[in-house]
N, C-alpha and C positions, 0 to 999 in steps of 0.2 A: 082938629088942631087949626091954629091960625095959618093963614097963607105965608108961604115963605118963597121968596124969589132970589136966586143967586146965579151969577155968571161967572165962568172961569174961563180966562184967557189961556188957551192951550195950543201951543205951537202955531199960532197965527190964526187959529179958529177958536170961536167961542163955543162953549158948551153951557146951555142954560138949564137949571134945575128948578123945577116948581113943585112944591109940597103943598098939601092942604087945599089945593084948587079943585081936584077931581076925585071921585071915587071915595067919598067920605066914610063909607062903611066897610071899606077893605081894611085889612090889618095895617097895611102900608100902601102908599100910592104915591108915584113921582111921574111927572111929565118931563122927559129929558129931551133936550132939542139942540140941534146943530144945523146951521143953514136953515132950509125949510123942511128938514126932516125932524118929526117929532114922534116920539114913542111913549105911550102910557105903560107903565110896568106896575102892577100890583102884586102884593104878597099877602096871603091869608092862611091862617092855620086853625085847626079845629082840635078838639080833645083826642087823646090817643085811643087807639082801638085795642081790644083785648086780643091776646093771641098772636100778635105779629112780631116778628124778630128782624124787621128790616125798616129803613127810613122811607115811609110813603111820601116821597116827593114827587110832584107833578109839574112839568114845565111846558107851557103852550105859548108858541109865537103865532100871532094872528096878523095877517095882511088884509086890509079893506081897500077896495077900489075907489072909495071916495077920497083916500089919501092922495090920489092923483087927479082928483076932479072927474072921474068917469063912472059910468053906470055899468054893471055887469051885463054880459050878452046872455043869450039862451032864454028859454020860455020863462024860467022862474025870476030872472033878472036879480039874482043874488049870488053871492059867493059859493062856490060848490066845494069839491074835495081839494084839500090843500096840495099844492105841488111839492115835490121832494125838497126843493129849496127851503120851504117852510119847515119841514122836519129837521133838516140839518141845522138851522138856526136855533130851533128848540133844543137841539142837542148841544149846540154851542153855548147856550145859556146854562144848561143843566150841569155841564161837566165841570166847570170851575167852582160852581155852588156846592155841590154834593160833598166833597171832602171837608167843606168848612162848617157842616153841621155835626154836632156831637154824635158819635156813632151809636150812642144808646138812646137818641131821641126817636120817639115813636109816633109822635103827633102828625096827622096830616098836613103837608105843606103844599100850596098850590101857588105857583107863580104864573102870571098871564102877562105877556107882553103884547100890546096892540099897536101897530104902526097907524096913527092918525093922520099923518101928513108925510109925504115923500117928496124929495126933488131928485134931480138927476145927478146930483154931486155926492151926496153924503150917504153912505150904507148905514142902515138902521141897526145891523146885527150888534156891533160892539157897544153902541149906545144902550142897547137892551141889556146887555150883560152887565154893565156898569149900574144901569137903573135898578136891576134885580137886587144888587147889594144893598142899595139905599133903601129900597122898599122892605127888605127883610129886617134891616136894623130898625126902620120906623115901626115895623110890625112887632117889635120886641121878641122875636124868635131867637132862641140860643144860636149864636153865630160866631165863629172865630174869623171875623173880618175887620175892617172893611175889605172888600174885593173890588177890582176894577180890571178893565180890558182895553187894549188898544190895538189897532192894525198898524203894521209897519210895511210901508212900500220901498222899492228901490228904484229910483229914477236917475239914470246915469250912474254916478258913483256916490250918490247921496241917499241916505235913509231918510224917509219922511213919516210922520205920524198921521194916522187916519187920512190916507190918501183917498182921492175921489175914484169913482168907478173907472174914469179914463186913465188916470195915474196907475191904477192897479193893472189895467188891461196893457198899457203900454210897457210897464216895468217888468223885472225879472223876478219879482218877490210879492207874494201875497202872505203875510204872516200875522196871525192874531196871537198875542200874548195876555194871559190874565194872571193876576197875581194877588197875594195877600201881603200883610206886613212881614210874614215869615218867608216870602219867597214866591217863585213861580208856581203856579198850580195847574196851568193849562197852556198848551201850545197847539196851534193848528197852522199848517203852512204848506203852501205849494211853491215851488222855486224852479227857476231854469237852469238846473245843474249848477248850482252855486257851491263854491268850496265850503268845507266844514267851517273854517275860520270866519268866513263872512257871515254865515248863518248865525254862529255864536254871537258875533258882534250885533247882528240886528236883534237877537233876542234880549241882549243886554240893553241896547238902545230902547227897545220897547218897554223893558221893565223899569228903566228910569222914568219914563212917562207915566207908567201905572202907579208908581210911588207918589207922583204929583197928584194924580187923581185920588188916591187913598188919602193923601194928606188933605185935599179939598173935602172929602167926606167926614173926615175927623173934625174939621172946622165947622161944618154944618151941624154935626152932632153936638159940638160944644156950644154953638150959638143957639140951638133949639133945646139944649139941656136933656139930650138922648144919650144914654150909655148902652154899651153891648150887655146883653143878658147873659150871665155867667151861671146858669143852672147847675145844680148838682147832679151828678149821675146817680142812679139807683144803687142802693146799698147791696153789695155783694154778699152771698152767703159763704163767708171765709172757710167754715167747717166743711162744707160740701166741696168747695173748690180745692181744699187741702186733701180731702179724701180721694177725689178723683186724681189729683196729682200723684199722691202717694201709690195709688192702685195702678195707674196706667203709665207713668213716665218711663220707666225702664223698658217696658214692652214696646212703647211708641219709638224710643230711640233705637231699638234693635231693627224695627222695620226701616226707619229712615236711613240706616247704614247698609241695608241690603239693596246695593246699587243694580243688582241685576233684575230686580223686580220691574215689570212693566207697570203701566199706569192702573189697569184694572186689578192686577195682583195686589199693588200697594193699597188700593182703596179697599179691597176685600179684607186684607190684613187689618187695616186700621179700623174698619167696621167691627171686625171680630173682637178686637180689644175693647172697643166701645160697649159692645154687647155684654162682654165679660164684666165690665164695670157695673153696668145697669143690673145684671143678675146678681152681682154682689150686694148692691143695695137692697134688692127686692127680697132675696132669699136669707141673707145672713145678718140683717139688721132687724132689731125688734121694731114693732109699730110706734113705739115711743121714741125711738132714736131721732135726734134732730136732723141727721142727714136724710133719712127716709121721709120725715115730714117735709122737708124742704124740697125733695125730688117730687112728692106728690102734689105740693102747692103749686109748683112751677114745672109741669112736665118737660118744657124746653130747656130748663136750666141746665140739665146733665149734658144735653147735646151741645149747647152754646159753650158750656165751660169745657168740654172735651175738645171742641173746635179750637177754642183759645189755647188750650194746652198744645195742641199739635202745632198750631201756628208759632207759638213761642219755641218750641223744641227745634222746628225745622229752621226757624230764622237764627236760633242760637248756634246750630250746626254750621250755618253758612258763615256767620260772623266769626266764630271761634276758630273753625277748621278750614274755612274757605273751600268746603266740599259740598256739592248739591245732592239732592236726593237720588239722582241717577249716576252719581260718581263723576260728573264733569267738573272741570276747573271753572272758575268764574266767567272767563272769557272764552269758553269752548262752544262751538256749535254743534248740534246733534248730527248724525250721520244724514247725508243728502244724497237722493237719487233723483234723476229727471229723465223723462221720455217725451217723445213727440210723435205725432202721426199714428197714434195707437188705434184710431177709429177709421172707418171708410172715408173716401175722399169727398162724399156729400157733405161731411163737416169740413169746412174750408181750412181750418187749422185747429190743432188741439195740443195742449201742453199739459204733462202730468208732473206735479212737483210733490215730493215727499221730503219732510224733514222730521226726523223721528217718527212719532205716531201721527203727526199732522200731514194730511194728505189732500191736495186741491187739484181738480181737474178743470182747466180753464179751456173754453171753447170759442173760437173766433169766427165770425160770419161777415162776409163782405157784401155790402149792399150798395144800392144807387143813391143818388143825392135825394131822390124823393123819399127814402127811408130815413133821413134825418129827423131827429126829434124836435118838434117845434115847441119850444117851451115859452114862446111869446104870449103874453097876456097883456092887459091894459096898463099894468105897471111896469113891465119888462117886455116891451113890444118887439125886440129884435133878437132875442135869445133863441139860439138854435144849437143843437148838439150834433156834431159828425162823429164823435166817439162816444159810445155807451158802455158803461161797465156795470154789470149787474152781479150781485153776490147772493148766493143762496146757502142757507145753513139748515138742513133737514136734520130732525131728531136723531136719526141712526148715526150721525157723525159723532155722538157722544154717547151711543149705546142706550138711547131713551126711546120711549114711545110718547107721542102727544099729537094732538090734531095739527094738521097742516094748515096754515094760515097765509094771507098775503104778507108781503115782506114788512118786517117792523123796523122801528128806528134804528136797531143795531145793524140789520142788514143793509139799510139805506146808507147808514154811516160808513160801514165798511166797503161798500162799493164806491162811494164817492171818494174815499182815501185812495183806493187802488187806481181809480180813474185819474185823480190828481197827480199821482205818481208817474203816470205813463204819457199824460198829455204832452210834456215838453220834448218827448223824443218822437212823437207822431209826425209824418210828413205832411207838408202843406197840401191844400186842395188841389192846387195847380199841378203838383208833382204826382199825387195820388188821389183821384177823385172820389174814391170809394167812401161810403159810410161804413164805420166799423163798429160791430157790437162783440163785446167779450163777456161771456158768462162764467163766473167761477163757481163751481159746484164744490163745496166742502164735503168730501167723503169721509174724513175722519178728523177729529179736532182734538189736539192736546197743546194749545197755545199757539198764538200768532198766526191765525188763519188769513188775517188781512194781508200780511207780508207774504204769506204763501200764495195769495191770489195775485199779488204783484208779479212774483216770480213765475207762476205758472201761466200768466197772461203774457208776459215777455215772450216765453216759449211758444205759446199758441200764435201770437202775432208774427214771429219769425217763420213758424211753420206754415202760416197761411200766405206768406210772401210779402208782407207789409213791410215797406222799406224804412223801418225806424231808424233813427239816427244812431242810437246806441241802446244796448240792452240795460234793463233795470232790475235790480235786486233789492231785497229789503230784509230787515231784521228788527225784531223787537227786544228792547232793552228793559230790565227790571232793576229794582232796587230794594235792599233791606237796610233800614236806618234804625239803629239802636242807640239812642243817646248821641254820642259824638261819633260813634262807629258807623261807617258807610261802606256798603259792598254794591257794586253795580254788577249786574248779571247780563251776559250776551245770551240772546235767543232763549227767552223764558218759555217754560211749559206751563201747562195749566195750573198745577199746584203753586208754582211760583208767582203766577199772576194773581191767584186767589188769596194767597197768604203775604204777598208782597205790598210794596208801597208805591210802586210806579209801573206803568205801562207806556213805554216810550218807542213808538215806532219810527223807523228811520229808513227811507227809500232813496235810491238814486243810482247813478251810473258810476263808472270809473273817474269821472270828471267832476262829479259833484252831486248834491242833494236835490231831489225833485219833490220831495213831500216829507213832512213831519206831522206826528201827532203824539202829544203827551198828555196823559192823565194821571192824577195823583190820588193817593188815598190818605195823604198826610196834608197838613196845613200850608205847606210851602217848601220849595227847594232852592238852595243857593246856586248862583250862577256858575260857580267852579264845579259843582257836581253835574250840572246840565251839560256844561263843556266837556267833562270827562266822559259822560255817557255818549255824546255825539261823536267824540274821537274814538271811543272804544268800539263804536258800531261800524267804523270804516273797515277794519281788517275782516270783520265778520261778513260785510256786505261783499268785499272783493273775494272772499273765500267761496261765498254762495255763488257769486257770479262766475267764477272759474268752474264750478261743477256744472252750471247751466251751459257755459260755452263748450264743455267737452261733449255736450249732447248735440248742440246745434249752434255753430259759431257765427252764423250770419243768416238774414232772411233768404228764403228760397227764391230762386229766380224765376220759377213758374208758379202761376196760381193753380189752385185745384181745378180739375177739369170741369167741376160743377159750379165753380165761382163765375159770376157774370163777367162778360168782357165789356169794358167801358171805352167808349170813343168820345171825345170831346170836340166840339167846333163852336166858333163864335159867329153870330149872324146879327145883322142890324136889328135892334130892338123894335124897329117899326114893323119888321117882317114876322114878328112873333104871332100876330093875329093871323097871317096867311097860313103859317104852319098849323096852328091849332084848328082854324076853319069854324064855320058856323055851329055852335053847339058841340064843338070838339070833334066835328066829323071828319076833318082831313087828318088830324094826328091819330085818331082812332084807325082810320084806314091804313096809315102807314104801319102802325103797330100790328094790325091783323095780317098785313101783307108780308112783313118781314119777321114777325115773331119777336120783336124788340120792344124793350120798355124805354120811353122817352121822356126826359125832364128838360124843362125849359126854365131858367131863371129870368128874373126881370131885366138883367143887363145883357141878355141875348146869349148867355152860355147854354149850349145845348149838350146834354149828356145822354148818350145812347148806350143801353146795356142790352146784351143778348148772351146766352150761354155759348153760341158759336159765333165766332169772329166775323165770319162771311155775312152773317145775318145783320150783325151791327154795321158793317161796311155798306150793305145794300141800303139800310135806312139812312146812313150818313149821305150816301150818294144822292138819294131822293130829295133830302132836305137841302143838300148843296145845290142841286139843280133848281129847286124851287125858289131858293133865295139868291142865286147868282144874278148879276145884272147882265142883260143882253146888250150887244153892241152892234151897230151896223156892219155889215160884211160878213158876220159869222155864219157858219153853216151848221145846220142841225138835221137830224132824223127826226121827223115828227109824225103825228098820226092825224089823219083826217077825222075831225069830229062832227062837222055838219057841213050842209052845202045850202047855198043860196043861189038865186040866178045870176048873180054877178061875180060869184067866186067861191072858195072853200076856205073854211076855218081849219087850222092846223094847230094842234097842241105841240109846241116845240120843247117845252119843259113842264113838269107837273104844275098845273094851275096857271100856265102861261099860253095864251093862244094868240095866233096872228092870222091875217086873212091873206089869201092869195087872189088877186083880182084875176078875172077870167082871161085877161090878156097876158098874165104872167105864168099861165099853166103850161104852155108849150111854145116852141119856136113858131109853129103854124098857127093859123087862126082856128080857135076853138068855138064851135056852134053852141054847144051846151055843156055845162060843167060836168054833168053826169056821164059825157062821153069820155072824160079823161080821168076822173077820180071818184072813188066811191067812199062813204063813211067806213072808217076802220083801216083804209090804205096807209101804208107806211110811205113817206116821200120825203126826199132830200130837198131842203129849202134853204134859201139864204135870207138874212135880214137885209131888206132893201132899204127901209126907212122906219125910223120911230118918230112919230109925230109929236107935237107939243103936248097932247094929251096922254102920251105914254103908249099909244097904240101901235102895234107891230104891223107893218106892210111886208109881206114875204114875196119870194119869187122863186120860181124854178129855172130861171134863165141864167146864163152866165156862170154856171158852177163848173170848176175844173173836175175832171174824173178822180184826181187825187184827193181833192177835198171830199168829195161824195164817199170815198172808201174810208176816210179817216174819222168820220162822225161816229160817236158811240150812240148805240141804240138805247133809247129810254126803256127801262123794265119796270 
């Protein structure tokens, strides 16, 4: 296509769109730029594959170091394994796109977003989300768009659109809103305990900006003569659909109102009904019957139609009767139990959280500053994490067997959400210098394990003695929308997530929200429904919080006996080399002598860790004495290190020697130095003089007995 270049003035910042310039063989390609950040987004599709019953959508976000004008390190001198940040941005692009493709579409779709240039002001992620929409439309893929995304920050009392990195860091809100013409389709947010109403206003503010970007895309489509593809869905076999409905509906309804059934029992009962329906087709229908022919031609048709019928009946029960499959009311939370300290104290803190059949065990570990995760690379050189939250989802948690692999995108995403929810309440480094890692092990899953991780991790942190500002709880909200009828569900379980229209996770303290994550299966949601969901989540969060606080109401005053004891001290940065010594010899010696671990930051902050407090104190004393400044007239107990004809050298502090002239060894005349002292002797000395080169001249004369008895022995 011909080149097209358009600039959009957007809240004081320009967004520039270039089509037809790059990647001519991709189905659609756009270079989207703001400031010096430029992202190439491509969308390509291929023919559908036989036998699949899902949307084969792949989204990849790529960062290149040339974007910042740098060359990768290492032997290969090329980019290696992508960091978790890249995975999270890939998910951020995927989540608002996925519900806007027709649910019957089966062609492979691949979206690739590559950051070609990056400045230190404009984040590329929301640019990539909007660029993906334009690329998909250009590629003529069936799509219920356009779609766009913006970031909303809060600086002071003012919301701002697409804030810079610095504005996000200094503000109390980092919110990404994505939407379509039908409404909001995705929300991702971290907040510093903001009240519900403030968050609702921020989402509304963001969606207004999203509408502007959608309008700009519609103008581009009109200028280029591009229209949205409205492909028709495949033709349903209405005869087979009616047969399955007539055969199974009443039996499914009976199962759905058996509120005492557990998840496994309900699944078995529904599977038995499906098998009965399949057997009816196989055994009771002739080979010429159109129903049997349809089932043979498409073996998955019966299964898909049965799932669709189950979904329809479950949703109808909720909309018509406002009763859920487990008998709960729409705003009712499942039974909750909590426990802490169930493992030996070698685990620094643990919290067990149960909500219905969902069970999460979170375990907290306290580490030293050297355990912080260095995320720095040539694009983000100063990134470091002092709080790490990892989420594991083993197959046994859903009664399945499958190979264990490294964490996937889902695990990384859920861990990041729980981490974001807890960050606002963690203590500052000056107050609590530990690095903290929490691992959430999902032991049983039936909906909302990410919010279970937030709750279990709050318990684990308090059990570990981490002085969090406030406890955090979370709840997952769901939605059933049939025409104009809308039902919001509190604390959704697995079947409601799978057959529902929304998964809206809300976490926070009793003062406000700390994290949000909303994903849709429909093409958009109005602000009034979103506001109602956030407001309905508040009593649920407070109810859960009350159950948690009845187990442990505040952080423990004592750390585990196996947690490291940390001491901190500040030294002159010019003294760092003295502490480390040539080749690290000095600091290694202190570590071996005291059994402590020592970390020194560039600003001179020294953190000493040891299992026993007295070992840490010993290391601190050594470093203090090594770095303290000596003054004339001060008295020390030193050790003779070597002798020369005119005097003796004495180490008065670790690494600091002075010389006693032979005339200063005793009140009487000393003939030979060896007659008065020997190497290894401990002697009380006074600093007589510090010359202009910093050399110490010591004496044993004129020292009062009280001064001699007061000096501390160097150990």
